[in-house]
C-alpha positions, -999 to 999 in steps of 0.1 A, spaced: 280 433 273 276 472 275 307 494 274 306 522 302 300 549 285 299 576 305 334 568 314 342 592 281 332 619 299 358 620 322 387 603 301 383 625 267 404 657 260 399 676 228 431 673 212 445 690 185 450 668 160 429 673 125 416 639 108 404 625 79 370 610 61 355 595 32 323 611 15 321 579 0 311 559 25 275 581 29 259 553 8 219 544 17 218 516 39 188 500 17 212 501 -14 240 484 12 211 454 19 204 447 -18 239 444 -29 249 423 -2 225 399 6 240 367 1 224 330 5 236 318 40 245 280 20 266 301 2 288 314 35 290 284 48 315 272 23 336 301 25 368 307 46 357 329 79 378 362 66 370 358 28 341 383 28 358 409 46 365 428 9 328 430 3 315 444 36 313 480 31 328 510 50 311 524 80 293 556 71 293 589 87 256 601 93 250 641 84 245 665 108 211 667 104 203 630 109 224 630 145 214 658 158 173 651 151 176 618 167 197 631 198 172 661 200 149 635 201 168 618 227 169 644 251 131 650 256 122 625 279 155 631 304 154 670 307 129 698 318 116 723 297 137 747 303 169 724 299 156 710 266 152 746 251 188 758 266 200 722 248 185 729 214 197 765 209 232 749 213 224 721 186 206 749 161 238 771 163 261 734 163 248 727 129 243 762 111 255 770 79 293 777 82 293 768 122 312 742 138 296 713 132 303 715 94 337 723 100 342 690 122 324 671 99 349 678 74 373 670 92 360 635 103 357 631 66 398 635 59 399 610 90 381 582 67 405 590 39 436 579 59 416 554 80 423 516 60 390 504 80 368 532 96 368 566 104 358 555 138 377 523 148 409 542 164 390 567 181 366 544 198 392 520 209 414 549 229 381 574 236 361 543 249 394 517 262 428 526 261 423 562 275 403 551 304 426 550 335 406 538 357 411 502 370 394 477 342 387 448 372 352 457 377 344 489 357 358 473 324 358 435 326 331 415 319 322 382 334 306 350 322 299 316 340 295 283 327 261 262 329 273 231 350 279 198 336 251 187 314 247 157 344 244 192 363 270 174 391 294 190 405 319 176 429 304 180 465 320 197 492 354 198 480 377 206 507 393 238 511 429 242 498 427 211 471 422 212 436 401 177 426 403 154 395 372 166 384 384 204 381 417 195 362 394 173 339 368 197 327 391 228 327 416 201 305 386 198 284 375 235 279 415 243 271 413 217 244 379 227 232 394 266 234 425 255 212 402 238 188 384 272 186 414 290 182 425 266 153 396 275 132 402 311 134 438 308 123 433 278 91 400 299 82 375 272 87 352 292 114 324 297 90 314 340 87 287 350 101 260 367 78 225 381 88 193 381 64 208 418 53 243 404 46 277 392 59 294 401 90 326 414 101 349 390 115 381 411 124 376 407 160 380 369 165 415 377 152 415 398 187 407 369 212 434 343 213 468 356 219 459 393 233 469 413 256 459 445 272 497 464 282 492 487 305 511 521 297 512 559 297 492 581 291 473 553 272 474 516 271 482 495 244 470 461 228 488 435 219 478 405 197 488 379 168 468 364 140 475 336 127 487 329 166 521 314 173 523 311 207 521 273 219 514 281 256 491 293 274 496 306 311 481 287 343 477 307 377 476 287 413 477 305 442 490 333 423 517 315 409 522 317 374 531 294 348 537 294 313 523 256 302 527 246 266 496 227 255 503 222 217 534 205 199 553 218 168 537 230 139 508 229 163 497 191 172 476 189 190 477 167 222 448 141 239 429 157 267 442 138 293 475 152 284 467 186 291 452 174 321 484 165 332 502 197 325 480 211 350 482 185 376 519 195 372 513 226 379 492 220 411 519 193 423 552 220 420 529 244 438 521 218 464 554 210 471 568 244 475 569 264 507 548 292 511 575 313 522 594 306 488 563 319 466 565 345 440 553 376 445 516 386 437 521 406 403 491 397 390 475 418 419 486 450 400 463 439 366 438 454 393 450 487 403 450 519 385 463 517 350 488 542 358 502 527 387 502 494 372 518 512 340 544 523 363 551 494 377 553 476 348 578 500 334 601 491 368 595 457 363 609 453 328 636 477 340 649 454 375 656 425 354 658 408 316 637 378 336 613 401 342 608 404 309 607 371 298 580 363 322 557 395 309 568 382 272 551 347 282 518 359 299 511 389 275 520 361 241 503 333 257 470 320 240 444 323 270 449 323 307 435 296 331 432 304 369 425 272 392 408 280 425 415 259 453 382 266 471 346 265 459 319 288 464 283 281 471 265 265 446 242 295 452 248 314 418 240 345 433 274 340 452 292 318 423 294 347 400 311 367 422 346 343 420 340 353 380 334 388 387 366 397 411 375 367 430 363 383 463 401 395 463 415 402 428 439 375 439 449 342 414 437 367 380 456 384 355 428 408 344 448 421 309 444 383 292 416 390 266 404 358 279 405 340 314 388 307 319 383 298 357 376 268 377 367 263 408 376 230 431 340 219 425 340 219 387 322 255 387 338 275 358 337 304 336 358 333 322 364 369 331 373 389 302 387 421 292 368 444 271 388 460 250 397 441 218 367 429 210 325 428 221 303 408 237 288 384 208 327 374 198 331 356 227 296 346 232 304 328 199 338 313 212 318 302 246 285 283 233 309 263 206 332 252 240 305 250 262 279 231 239 307 204 230 310 187 266 318 163 275 347 169 254 362 148 231 397 141 218 406 161 188 411 141 157 444 145 152 456 144 185 487 119 193 500 111 228 536 108 209 540 142 210 561 157 238 552 189 256 580 212 276 570 204 319 551 234 331 574 264 338 573 287 369 577 325 356 596 340 383 592 379 392 625 402 402 611 427 426 625 455 447 606 474 477 590 497 456 574 469 436 563 453 470 548 484 482 529 488 454 514 453 455 510 457 493 492 492 481 471 475 460 453 453 480 431 472 503 428 493 470 417 468 455 399 448 488 374 481 488 361 481 454 355 444 455 335 451 485 315 481 471 300 455 440 263 449 446 255 420 420 228 398 419 211 376 391 176 372 388 167 334 364 130 344 353 113 310 341 79 320 333 83 326 296 111 336 268 115 343 236 87 316 223 61 334 238 70 368 232 71 359 195 37 343 201 25 377 208 43 388 181 70 408 202 106 416 197 120 400 225 152 430 226 128 452 225 103 438 251 126 435 272 142 467 272 107 481 280 106 461 312 136 476 323 121 508 316 89 502 334 110 488 363 129 518 368 99 539 367 83 519 393 113 520 411 121 556 413 94 570 398 107 591 368 128 578 339 162 578 334 192 579 298 195 544 293 218 527 270 218 497 249 247 480 232 243 476 193 263 458 172 277 473 137 294 442 126 279 451 91 304 476 85 344 470 85 356 464 116 324 477 129 319 475 169 290 492 186 264 514 188 239 533 218 202 524 214 189 551 239 160 530 250 145 559 274 120 576 247 93 598 246 72 569 235 87 547 263 78 573 295 43 575 280 41 539 283 55 530 316 38 563 332 -1 544 314 7 512 327 2 517 365 -26 546 359 -58 527 369 -80 554 350 -62 546 315 -83 512 301 -64 487 288 -62 487 253 -47 522 252 -23 505 278 -12 482 249 -13 511 223 14 531 239 34 499 245 32 489 211 42 525 202 73 521 226 84 490 213 86 502 175 101 533 183 128 514 201 127 488 171 136 516 144 163 531 166 183 500 167 181 498 134 191 528 125 223 522 155 232 489 139 235 508 104 258 533 115 230 561 123 236 564 159 241 592 178 268 582 205 293 577 182 290 603 153 292 628 185 320 615 202 335 617 165 332 650 159 338 658 198 375 646 194 383 668 165 377 701 185 403 723 187 417 741 221 403 775 201 372 762 192 361 747 227 348 780 248 336 800 220 318 773 198 313 738 215 281 748 233 266 717 221 290 696 239 295 719 272 259 721 275 249 698 305 221 682 283 250 666 271 266 649 301 232 642 315 219 621 279 251 600 281 251 599 320 234 560 318 221 550 354 210 522 336 233 507 312 224 478 299 235 446 276 215 416 258 239 378 255 213 364 243 202 332 243 220 322 274 217 285 270 251 274 276 264 305 294 254 341 311 275 368 321 273 407 336 296 435 340 294 464 366 274 492 370 291 527 344 279 550 373 284 554 410 245 558 415 235 534 382 230 498 372 245 472 351 217 448 334 229 418 312 201 396 297 199 365 280 169 355 266 161 322 262 136 299 245 113 301 279 128 316 306 152 351 306 181 352 327 195 386 343 229 399 362 219 433 380 252 451 393 258 485 411 274 503 437 268 497 478 281 532 483 255 547 463 223 550 489 196 552 461 208 523 444 201 484 457 204 453 432 187 432 451 155 455 456 157 463 415 153 428 411 125 421 428 109 454 408 124 435 374 108 405 384 74 420 392 74 440 363 77 411 342 48 391 356 29 426 352 38 424 317 28 390 309 -4 397 325 -14 423 306 -4 411 272 
């Protein structure tokens, strides 16, 4: 999924630290591809992380490469006067002996001292951990699993009750997640690769037993590999339980034993008077990060029991939320339960993976974004969901004894109680502001697009450009996420999808005076340009991460006097992504979404199947200029019209 890159603009200070980088990373991509092209059948026989030592380090582009591409990306979104002023700032930045060369040398020095790559810590801190607004909606993503293969959900379960179908399906998912975790621990999951070579597998170590810890001035991430925990946490009616799911030596139990553990949680809560319930501390994971960090420290200081509770939550393999209600089977409604639970209750938004199962059996995940990018949990979910109906693991034994679920208790005081109460209306207001809808489009998909020799991803990006142009009569800065896992500990780079070529195409497409062959020619040029940018971004030659790295190296006395490239309004405008997008194809087993990254923008996630396309479109109701339902309609019409034209 797309990270809200615009947030860097408001959370990125100019630190005084000086970092280092290695020039040896500047290796031509073509040579890397030739050297590391390995047959996939060989990779399948290797251990999960066995290729890590041959994966190259992320290169640092030259100043000329980045500023040339940056300058081109400014042209479609700036006026001629704005563009001329920005060009002067760029020229000043890259002049011989100028600030650009100084900052570039500092990046080279960073890479000499960093174990994996020059960008890893910069990106993690600036894009995520230093961001202080709530992770709920702003950072966390959601995905909804396909319904059971039979298509049957539990019909009209009574509100307030848990169903057998629900706990059975949840137990199956838990067992499959344990299978996947075991394959990462034991390195039996095959290393991934493309035709160009192996991909970095490090992010798989950051999914199980992983939690974002609220702290100040920046959050932290805790994780372990191989994972050592034998428990998960289960949330039911805001009560949190430590639930053992593995025996000694990580011994496995049948699914029915996991289901018994879930039923034991439900029975314990059902048999507890609601006046004796533990406080809804989980709500605070949806609060402002500084408020939650202060409250978390206070909880730890109040009682050793709180420390033990937090440790059990933080170290758990993953979270499972059982909801005693079901949303409408309409997916336009049901996905909101995964996005934010309608009120932020019965969740722990700091867990990397949080499985959510409603009483009718509909299921999905809410995930914290900082430890890994969308492709990693996506691969996990594809595996987990594709193996329904779930079978017991081969080594499962009913003789293994699991400890009964343990209710995790809180010791609170008046300040914690007040913080929780104050959080409720703020979280509700943020949730009520979300405008999120889905478009499941079945007219065509990747099979037809490939038959007319089009890149499915580039096609969808141009469809979104056409949609925005039709909807607003102008282009906008657009973000698409590209993976840089071809490099050691690579994460993502931005593809700036709005280009001179895309603008020329979308303006021509609805012009009746332009002949169809000319429109198609402009369309092909826009597609070609997009693919070129995607290749550049995926091979470490994008604009945004390099500019971010350079910017972080500016010292306070250099900012006002020399950093004109960053202080010019064009920099902000080029990163103010009113259209933030991410591809999670193919979407056969799940689809997902995320929040818009600017107040008057849209967050669009899409999954391209063989015969369909699934989109989620989110925006904010307080922004008078956005309307997700209207934008969805424009998008559908654009998809229809492009099919007719092609």
